[in-house]
C-alpha positions in Angstrom: -15.6 136.1 33.6 -14.5 135.6 37.1 -17.2 136.4 39.2 -17.7 137.5 42.6 -21.1 135.2 43.8 -21.2 133.7 47.0 -21.1 130.9 47.6 -23.2 127.9 49.8 -19.8 127.7 52.3 -19.1 131.5 52.2 -22.7 132.5 53.4 -22.1 130.3 56.5 -18.9 131.6 56.7 -20.7 135.2 56.7 -23.6 134.1 59.0 -21.1 132.0 61.7 -18.5 135.3 61.5 -22.1 137.8 62.3 -22.9 135.4 65.6 -20.9 138.1 67.5 -22.6 141.0 66.3 -26.3 138.6 67.6 -24.9 139.6 70.9 -23.6 143.2 70.9 -28.0 143.2 69.0 -26.2 144.9 66.9 -29.7 145.2 64.7 -27.5 146.9 60.9 -25.0 145.8 58.5 -23.2 148.2 55.8 -22.2 145.9 52.9 -19.5 147.2 49.6 -20.3 146.8 46.1 -16.4 146.0 46.2 -14.6 147.2 42.6 -16.8 147.0 39.1 -15.8 143.2 37.1 -15.0 144.1 33.5 -18.8 144.2 32.8 -20.7 147.5 34.9 -24.2 144.7 34.5 -21.9 141.8 35.8 -21.3 143.1 38.3 -25.1 144.9 39.5 -25.8 141.3 39.0 -24.0 140.0 41.3 -24.8 142.7 43.8 -28.5 142.1 43.9 -28.0 138.2 43.5 -26.6 138.6 46.9 -28.6 140.4 48.4 -31.2 139.1 48.0 -29.8 136.0 49.6 -28.7 137.8 52.2 -32.3 139.4 53.0 -33.5 136.6 53.6 -31.5 135.7 56.6 -32.0 139.4 57.7 -36.0 139.5 57.4 -35.6 136.7 59.5 -33.4 138.4 62.0 -34.7 141.7 62.3 -31.0 143.4 60.1 -31.2 146.3 57.7 -28.2 146.0 55.4 -27.3 148.9 54.8 -25.9 149.4 51.1 -23.3 153.0 49.9 -23.0 154.7 47.3 -18.8 155.9 46.6 -17.3 158.6 44.5 -14.3 156.2 42.5 -12.8 159.5 41.3 -11.2 160.8 44.1 -11.5 158.7 47.8 -11.9 155.2 45.2 -11.0 154.7 42.1 -12.7 151.8 40.7 -14.9 151.2 43.8 -18.3 149.9 41.2 -22.1 151.3 43.3 -20.8 154.9 42.6 -24.6 156.4 42.1 -27.9 157.1 43.3 -30.2 155.2 41.0 -27.4 152.6 39.9 -28.2 152.1 44.6 -32.2 152.3 44.2 -32.4 150.3 41.9 -30.4 147.7 43.2 -32.4 148.2 46.7 -36.2 148.0 43.4 -34.6 144.9 42.5 -33.8 143.4 45.5 -37.4 144.8 47.3 -36.8 142.9 50.8 -37.9 145.5 53.3 -34.5 145.0 54.6 -31.6 146.8 52.0 -31.8 150.2 52.5 -29.0 153.0 51.3 -26.8 155.4 53.3 -26.8 158.4 51.7 -23.0 160.0 51.7 -23.7 163.4 50.6 -20.0 164.1 50.0 -19.9 161.0 47.6 -22.5 161.6 45.5 -21.6 165.7 45.2 -17.9 163.7 44.0 -20.2 162.1 41.3 -23.4 163.5 40.8 -24.5 166.4 42.8 -28.3 167.8 42.3 -28.3 166.9 46.1 -31.5 167.5 47.4 -33.9 166.1 44.4 -31.9 162.9 44.8 -32.5 163.4 48.0 -36.7 163.3 47.4 -36.8 160.9 44.9 -34.9 158.3 47.8 -36.3 159.0 51.2 -37.9 156.0 50.8 -34.3 154.5 50.7 -32.6 156.2 52.5 -32.0 155.0 56.5 -28.4 157.1 56.7 -26.7 159.7 55.9 -22.7 160.4 55.8 -21.6 164.2 55.3 -18.4 166.2 54.3 -17.1 169.0 53.3 -16.3 169.2 49.1 -14.4 169.2 48.1 -11.4 167.3 50.9 -13.5 165.5 53.0 -13.1 168.1 55.7 -14.5 171.0 57.5 -18.5 171.0 56.3 -18.7 174.8 56.2 -15.4 174.2 54.0 -16.9 173.4 51.3 -19.0 174.4 47.8 -22.0 172.3 50.1 -24.8 174.9 51.5 -25.1 172.6 54.2 -27.6 173.4 56.2 -30.3 174.4 53.5 -29.7 170.2 52.5 -30.1 169.5 56.6 -33.3 172.0 56.3 -34.5 170.2 53.4 -34.3 166.8 54.8 -36.3 168.2 57.9 -38.9 169.4 55.5 -38.8 165.7 54.4 -40.4 164.2 57.9 -36.6 162.1 58.0 -36.2 160.6 61.7 -33.2 158.9 61.6 -29.2 159.6 61.1 -27.5 162.2 60.3 -23.2 161.2 60.3 -20.5 163.3 59.8 -17.5 161.7 58.6 -15.0 164.0 57.6 -11.3 164.4 58.5 -10.8 167.1 61.0 -8.0 170.3 59.0 -7.5 171.2 62.6 -8.1 170.9 66.7 -10.6 167.5 66.4 -12.9 169.1 69.8 -12.6 173.1 68.2 -13.7 171.5 64.6 -16.9 169.2 66.1 -17.7 172.6 68.0 -17.3 174.3 64.5 -19.4 172.3 61.9 -22.3 171.8 64.8 -22.7 175.2 64.2 -22.6 176.2 61.1 -24.8 172.9 60.0 -27.4 174.6 63.7 -27.7 171.0 64.6 
């Protein structure tokens, strides 16, 4: 079975490529899992191993590494990391304060639903949110989710980080963003 475990040379190359990030004082790095390999556990174990190795360097440089589960039904067919439970398991196995999760509400609604409860269970490892209307990945107010309730729940937990709007406008983008922000009451 072919694996995608990083070699020492690949890690050295990645670190060399990341040097401009230091110049920009960039302190976060988003790592995607890639496509599912022939065996689910192999994909998970390789990701854990690679993140452990990367997190050692990240800790030295004060960099946060984010992983983001994506849906593999609509937008990212074949993507390995497709649920919050596996992302949480990976983060716990890596056991580094520098590895956290981006919780994309759109993707997780497509894959698993139960958004508010899942956020509450994982808020200690969530450091950023992405959002969009479901279905379609369009304006929030056109979708099936009650984003006002989701945002209230996140606020009630005490979350102080970023809440990103990652959607495709279906009409003039300036008007769309104004409408979305008004709907979200933020």
